[in-house]
Structures are given as C-alpha cells and as structure tokens.
C-alpha positions in Angstrom: 140.0 33.7 28.0 137.5 35.0 30.5 136.9 38.1 28.3 136.1 36.1 25.2 133.5 34.1 27.1 131.9 37.2 28.5 128.3 37.7 27.2 128.2 40.7 25.0 125.3 43.2 25.2 123.0 43.2 22.2 120.5 45.7 20.8 117.0 44.6 21.9 115.6 45.7 18.5 118.0 44.5 15.8 120.0 42.0 17.9 123.5 43.3 16.9 126.2 43.3 19.5 127.9 46.3 20.9 131.0 45.6 18.7 128.8 45.8 15.6 127.2 49.2 16.3 128.6 52.6 16.9 126.8 53.2 20.1 124.6 51.0 22.4 122.3 52.9 24.8 121.5 51.1 28.0 118.0 51.1 29.4 116.3 49.6 32.4 115.7 46.1 30.9 117.3 46.3 27.5 119.5 48.2 25.0 119.0 50.1 21.8 121.7 50.9 19.2 122.2 54.3 17.5 120.8 53.0 14.1 117.6 51.7 15.7 117.3 55.0 17.7 117.5 57.0 14.5 114.8 54.8 12.8 112.5 55.2 15.9 113.0 59.0 15.7 112.0 59.1 12.0 108.9 56.9 12.7 107.9 59.2 15.5 108.3 62.3 13.4 106.1 60.9 10.6 103.4 60.0 13.2 103.5 63.4 14.8 103.4 65.2 11.4 100.2 63.3 10.5 98.5 64.9 13.4 99.5 68.5 14.0 99.7 70.3 17.4 96.5 72.2 16.7 94.6 68.9 16.4 94.1 69.0 12.6 94.8 65.9 10.5 97.5 66.6 7.9 96.2 66.3 4.3 98.2 64.3 1.8 97.7 65.2 -1.9 98.3 61.6 -2.9 95.5 60.3 -0.7 93.0 62.9 -1.7 90.2 61.9 -4.1 90.8 63.4 -7.6 88.0 65.2 -9.4 87.2 62.2 -11.5 86.9 60.0 -8.4 84.7 62.6 -6.7 82.4 62.7 -9.7 82.3 58.9 -9.9 81.2 58.8 -6.2 78.5 61.3 -6.9 77.3 59.3 -9.9 76.4 56.4 -7.5 73.8 58.6 -5.7 72.8 61.4 -8.1 71.4 60.8 -11.5 72.5 63.2 -14.3 73.6 66.8 -13.7 77.1 66.1 -15.1 78.0 69.8 -15.4 77.2 70.6 -11.8 79.1 67.5 -10.6 82.2 68.5 -12.6 82.1 72.0 -11.2 81.6 70.7 -7.7 84.3 68.1 -7.9 86.9 70.5 -9.2 85.9 73.1 -6.6 86.3 70.7 -3.7 89.6 69.3 -5.1 91.0 72.8 -5.5 90.0 73.5 -2.0 92.1 70.6 -0.8 95.1 71.8 -2.8 94.6 75.3 -1.4 94.9 74.0 2.1 98.1 72.2 1.1 99.6 75.3 -0.6 101.2 76.7 2.6 103.7 73.9 2.4 105.2 75.3 -0.8 107.8 78.1 -0.8 106.7 80.2 -3.8 104.8 83.5 -3.6 101.8 82.4 -5.7 98.7 82.4 -3.5 95.7 80.4 -4.7 92.4 82.2 -4.0 89.3 80.2 -3.1 86.6 79.8 -5.7 83.3 79.8 -3.9 80.6 78.2 -6.0 76.9 78.9 -6.6 74.5 76.3 -8.0 71.2 77.4 -9.6 68.4 74.9 -10.4 64.7 74.5 -10.0 63.3 72.6 -7.0 63.8 68.9 -6.9 66.8 68.8 -9.3 69.3 67.6 -6.7 71.2 70.7 -5.2 70.9 69.7 -1.6 71.4 66.0 -2.5 74.7 66.8 -4.2 75.8 68.6 -1.0 74.8 65.8 1.3 76.4 63.1 -0.9 79.7 64.9 -1.2 79.8 65.3 2.6 80.2 61.5 2.9 83.5 61.7 0.9 85.2 64.7 2.5 88.3 64.8 4.7 87.3 68.2 6.1 84.3 69.4 8.3 81.2 70.0 6.2 77.9 71.5 7.2 74.6 72.5 5.4 72.9 75.7 6.6 69.6 77.3 5.5 69.7 81.0 4.4 65.9 81.4 5.0 66.3 81.8 8.8 69.0 84.5 8.6 68.2 88.1 9.3 70.2 91.3 9.7 71.8 91.7 13.2 69.4 93.1 15.7 66.2 91.6 14.2 64.2 88.4 14.9 65.9 85.4 13.4 69.5 84.1 13.3 72.6 86.1 12.9 75.0 85.5 10.0 77.6 84.1 12.4 75.3 81.2 13.2 76.5 79.7 9.9 80.0 79.3 11.5 78.5 78.0 14.7 77.2 75.0 12.8 80.6 74.4 11.3 82.3 74.6 14.8 79.8 72.1 16.1 80.6 69.6 13.3 84.4 70.1 14.0 83.8 69.4 17.8 84.8 73.1 18.4 88.3 72.6 17.0 88.8 76.0 15.5 91.8 75.0 13.4 89.8 72.2 11.9 86.7 74.3 11.3 88.8 77.0 9.5 89.5 74.4 6.7 85.9 73.3 6.3 83.2 73.6 3.6 79.8 75.2 4.1 76.8 74.7 1.9 74.3 77.6 2.1 71.0 76.3 0.8 68.1 78.5 -0.4 70.5 81.4 -1.2 67.8 82.9 -3.5 65.5 83.6 -0.5 67.8 86.4 0.6 67.4 88.3 -2.7 66.5 91.9 -2.2 62.9 92.8 -2.9 63.6 95.3 -5.7 66.3 95.7 -8.3 67.3 99.1 -6.9 69.1 99.5 -3.6 66.5 99.9 -0.8 66.2 103.2 1.1 64.5 101.3 3.9 65.6 98.2 5.8 65.5 94.9 4.0 66.4 92.8 7.0 66.1 89.3 5.5 67.3 90.2 2.0 69.9 92.9 1.2 70.9 93.2 4.9 71.8 89.5 5.0 73.7 89.7 1.8 75.8 92.6 3.2 76.5 90.5 6.3 77.6 87.5 4.2 80.3 89.5 2.3 82.9 89.3 5.1 82.3 85.6 5.5 82.7 84.8 1.8 85.7 87.0 1.3 87.7 85.9 4.3 88.0 87.6 7.6 88.2 86.9 11.3 84.6 86.6 12.7 83.7 86.4 16.3 81.4 83.3 16.5 79.0 82.6 19.4 79.6 78.9 20.2 76.0 78.3 21.3 74.2 80.8 19.2 74.2 84.5 19.9 70.6 85.4 20.7 69.9 82.8 23.5 73.3 83.1 25.3 74.5 86.7 25.1 76.9 86.3 28.0 79.0 83.6 26.3 82.6 84.1 25.2 83.0 84.5 21.5 85.4 82.3 19.4 87.4 84.0 16.6 87.2 82.1 13.4 89.2 83.0 10.2 87.0 82.3 7.1 89.9 82.8 4.7 90.2 79.0 4.0 86.5 78.1 4.4 84.9 77.1 1.1 81.4 78.3 0.6 79.0 76.5 -1.8 75.6 78.2 -2.3 72.5 76.7 -3.9 69.1 78.1 -4.8 66.1 77.5 -7.0 65.8 81.1 -8.2 62.2 80.5 -9.2 61.4 82.8 -12.1 64.9 83.6 -13.1 64.2 82.1 -16.5 62.2 85.3 -17.3 65.3 87.4 -16.6 67.4 85.1 -18.8 64.9 85.3 -21.6 64.8 89.1 -21.4 68.6 89.3 -21.6 68.7 86.9 -24.6 66.1 88.9 -26.4 68.0 92.2 -26.0 70.6 90.8 -28.4 68.1 90.1 -31.1 68.7 92.8 -33.7 68.3 92.2 -37.4 67.7 89.1 -39.5 71.0 87.3 -38.6 70.3 87.8 -34.9 66.9 86.1 -35.2 68.5 83.2 -37.1 71.1 82.8 -34.3 68.5 82.7 -31.5 66.7 79.8 -33.2 69.2 77.5 -31.6 68.3 78.5 -28.1 66.6 75.7 -26.1 63.5 77.5 -24.7 62.7 74.5 -22.5 65.9 74.8 -20.6 66.9 78.5 -20.3 68.8 77.8 -17.1 71.8 76.6 -19.0 72.3 80.2 -20.4 72.5 81.7 -16.9 75.0 84.5 -16.4 76.0 86.7 -13.4 73.9 89.6 -14.6 70.8 87.4 -14.3 71.6 86.9 -10.6 71.9 90.6 -10.3 68.5 91.2 -12.0 67.0 88.6 -9.6 68.1 90.5 -6.5 71.7 89.4 -5.5 73.9 92.4 -5.0 77.0 92.7 -7.3 79.4 92.4 -4.3 78.1 88.9 -3.3 78.1 87.8 -7.0 81.7 88.7 -7.3 82.6 86.6 -4.2 80.9 83.6 -5.9 83.0 83.4 -9.0 82.0 79.8 -10.1 78.5 79.7 -11.4 76.9 76.4 -12.5 73.3 75.2 -13.2 71.3 72.0 -12.8 69.2 70.8 -15.6 65.4 70.2 -15.2 64.7 66.5 -14.8 63.1 64.8 -17.8 61.1 61.5 -17.9 64.2 59.4 -18.4 66.0 61.1 -15.4 63.0 60.7 -13.1 62.7 57.0 -14.1 66.3 56.4 -13.2 66.1 58.3 -9.9 63.2 56.1 -8.9 65.2 52.8 -8.9 68.9 53.2 -9.9 70.8 55.1 -7.2 72.2 53.3 -4.1 69.7 55.2 -2.0 66.8 55.2 -4.5 63.2 55.8 -3.3 62.0 52.3 -4.3 65.0 50.6 -2.5 64.1 52.5 0.7 60.6 51.1 0.7 61.8 47.6 -0.1 64.1 47.9 2.9 61.2 49.1 5.1 59.1 46.1 4.2 62.1 43.8 4.5 62.5 44.8 8.1 59.0 43.4 8.7 59.9 40.2 6.9 57.9 41.1 3.7 59.3 41.0 0.2 58.0 44.1 -1.7 57.8 44.0 -5.5 56.6 46.5 -8.1 55.2 46.0 -11.6 57.3 47.9 -14.2 54.1 49.7 -15.3 53.8 51.2 -11.8 57.2 53.0 -12.3 56.0 54.6 -15.5 52.8 55.7 -13.9 54.6 57.3 -11.0 56.9 59.1 -13.4 54.0 60.4 -15.5 52.4 61.8 -12.3 55.7 63.4 -11.2 56.0 65.1 -14.6 52.4 66.3 -14.4 52.9 67.8 -10.9 56.2 69.4 -11.9 57.9 68.9 -8.5 61.0 67.1 -9.6 62.5 64.3 -7.6 60.6 65.4 -4.5 57.4 64.7 -6.4 58.4 61.1 -6.8 58.7 60.7 -3.1 55.3 62.1 -2.3 53.6 60.0 -5.0 55.2 56.8 -3.8 54.3 57.7 -0.2 50.7 58.2 -1.1 50.5 54.9 -3.0 52.2 52.9 -0.2 50.5 54.5 2.8 47.7 52.0 3.3 50.0 49.0 2.7 52.5 50.4 5.3 49.6 50.7 7.7 48.1 47.2 7.2 51.0 44.9 6.2 53.0 44.9 9.5 50.0 43.4 11.3 49.3 40.8 8.6 51.3 37.6 8.1 52.4 38.1 4.5 55.6 37.1 3.0 55.3 39.1 -0.3 53.4 42.1 -1.4 53.2 43.2 -5.1 52.2 46.7 -6.1 50.2 46.5 -9.3 49.3 49.3 -11.7 45.6 49.0 -10.7 46.5 49.2 -7.0 48.7 52.3 -7.6 46.0 54.1 -9.6 43.3 53.2 -7.0 45.4 54.5 -4.1 46.3 57.8 -5.8 42.8 58.5 -7.0 41.4 57.6 -3.5 43.8 60.1 -1.9 43.0 62.8 -4.4 39.2 62.3 -3.8 39.7 62.4 -0.1 41.6 65.7 -0.3 38.8 67.2 -2.5 36.2 66.1 0.0 38.2 67.6 2.9 38.6 70.8 1.0 
C-alpha cells in the first residue's frame, strides 16, 4: 500500500514517469528521460553544425538567394545593364554552390569562374559591386588596382588585396577564404605596349604577373597590417582557391580594338552586307578576349577571368530613370538632405530633362548627373538651412541660371 502511494519520479521535460520511459537520468534538481536526452542531443548537433569550429557560418543551399532573386535585388538599385546583372548573379550563386560542393561525395570538382566586366565610365560597374555586397552571405571587399605595383617598388603589394578581405572578415582566415573580391580599375594595369616589355613595367605587366597566383588559387602569405609599413609583422597564410574575383574596368579606347577586329573579317560583298547589322554606337557588346589582349592584358590573366561581360552605355532614357527611380537615386538623396532641415524639396519635371540633356552633352554617364545636380543645388544648400522655409521648388529657370553662373565663374577663374 505504501509503495503505490510513493511519489514516482518524472522527467522534468516531458512529464512522463519512470515507469513510462526506458531510462530516467537523475540530476541535481530534476530528471531527464532517454527520449528527451536524444532530442536534446540532436538539437545541439544542429546548432553546432550551423557554426563550424573554424568560426565560419555554414551555408545552406535552400537559404541562398537564387540568381533570379539576386538580379531582382540589383534591379532595385541599378537601372538597366541586364546582361551584366545576369552574369554577376549566376557567378555569385555558383560561387555559393562551389563552397557547398565539399559536402558531396563524388569526384567532380567545380572550378571557380572569375568574372571581368567591361564598360565605359559611369555605367555602373562599381555600383553593381557595392549593391551586391549588401546581399551576400560571405565577406566582400572592393579594392583599387591603380595603387598596385610590382614587389619592391613604391605603391602597394599585390597581397594588400587579401589584407582588405581579412579586415572585412575580422581576421577570420577560414571566413576570408570563402570571400569575394571586386578589383576595380583593372584596365589601369594594362601593359604599355602590345609586345612583352624588355624593361620593367612595374605598375602594368608586373602587377598582372603578380595577380596570376591570386586568381588561379594558391596559398599566399598576407601581411595583416600592410607589408610596407610593418615589415616585422607575422604573415598570415591565405588560400585563394575558393575566393571569387570579379574585375571591372572602363578600358577607354578599346572600341577601336573591337572595330579593327570586326573590320578584319570584311572580305567580299557578302561580308560587307553582314557588317551592316553591327551597331556602331555600342561596339562594347561585341567585345572578345582577344580585344583585352590587344588592349594590354596578358593572355595568362585573361585565361583566369573566363567570364567576360559588358555594360551598355547609358542613353537618355536610362539616365532619366537613374535620376529618380532607384531606391538610392540622386534626387531622393537631396530630398532627404533638405528633409533633415525641415524643408520639403520639389523639382519641376522640366528640370530632370534639362539635367539629362547636360549629362548626355558632357558624356560622363551617371557620375555626370551627380555633378550637374550638385552644381544646381549648391547655393540652395548653402542658404536654405539658415532660412525659415518649409518648401523649396527647383524650377527650370533656376536650374539654367545656376549652371550658367557656375560655368561663367569657372571661365573667369581660368
């Protein structure tokens, strides 16, 4: 009778008694059954797998943005350039899949597809890179190729590219080794002549030779604080095998190389008839690897950048859209600036057309839009914060007056 009335021990998690479970483990102030212990173990394993021992967060293919989703995100900030967006979206998505490949058991090894984007100034190469960085699950950095020189000369070493990536990854080497690097102004390291130089080309061909090992994939000793200023520091070995490199450059004047190559195929009447379909206003769309070689990139580096895409020059419609439509458009930025002073900024539609006309005239692309709007708004940004105005409207006459006044002032100063 006493045994039946004895209080039975229960699992502190599921509440079942010791008679209802296979094993009840006793703790300091409670109990856990074998079933709950197994579930706790599985939950712990999942949590541990999501963050590996090397500190890198585990990627899940189901959670990764698909190429269509990546392009849709880019569309919110960058107008046009659908071809470049598609190439970039696929390249980044394949990079993710390549990082996940080691989990599979087959012998097929996916090689990385470094990408090179060619387009005239102001078409959106750097903007594409900065925008896609907001979406990524891996470290991303943008570096400038113009400061790089061959080892031993004034400037930055090639390894400084990976120093920036390490800094973004908080010096977590395993995380940095899965990152993406955007090398801007890649055209500025073109060699000075089409033939290999017998003398040193320290900021051209020499840099290209140094980049080969990074692009291909090798273990590079990286100075964590920059090599020239701290020569005594301990180097960090970084394997670039899984680092994706995206290069961008204006390649100013490459249209002449493209035109020369296209003309070499013109032989006979039928060839002349076929070339009539070539769009002479946008020769960049016909770019090929041999054009990059003619411009001054060495064949070895072209071979390590297998994905070649181009950016279209911006026409009036694209410039008009860039001015007002993107989430971070130029006009929205100025409206926000005035809003912080309690002033509602408005523009007449004719002002937008005037700004676009001037941008087309100056041939500076999207950057030209910014400089024109800045010139028009300079006096207003100087005076309005001190005045008690609730609204300010930019009219066409005001815009013309401001731009003409600035141009006259520059001529007088000259």
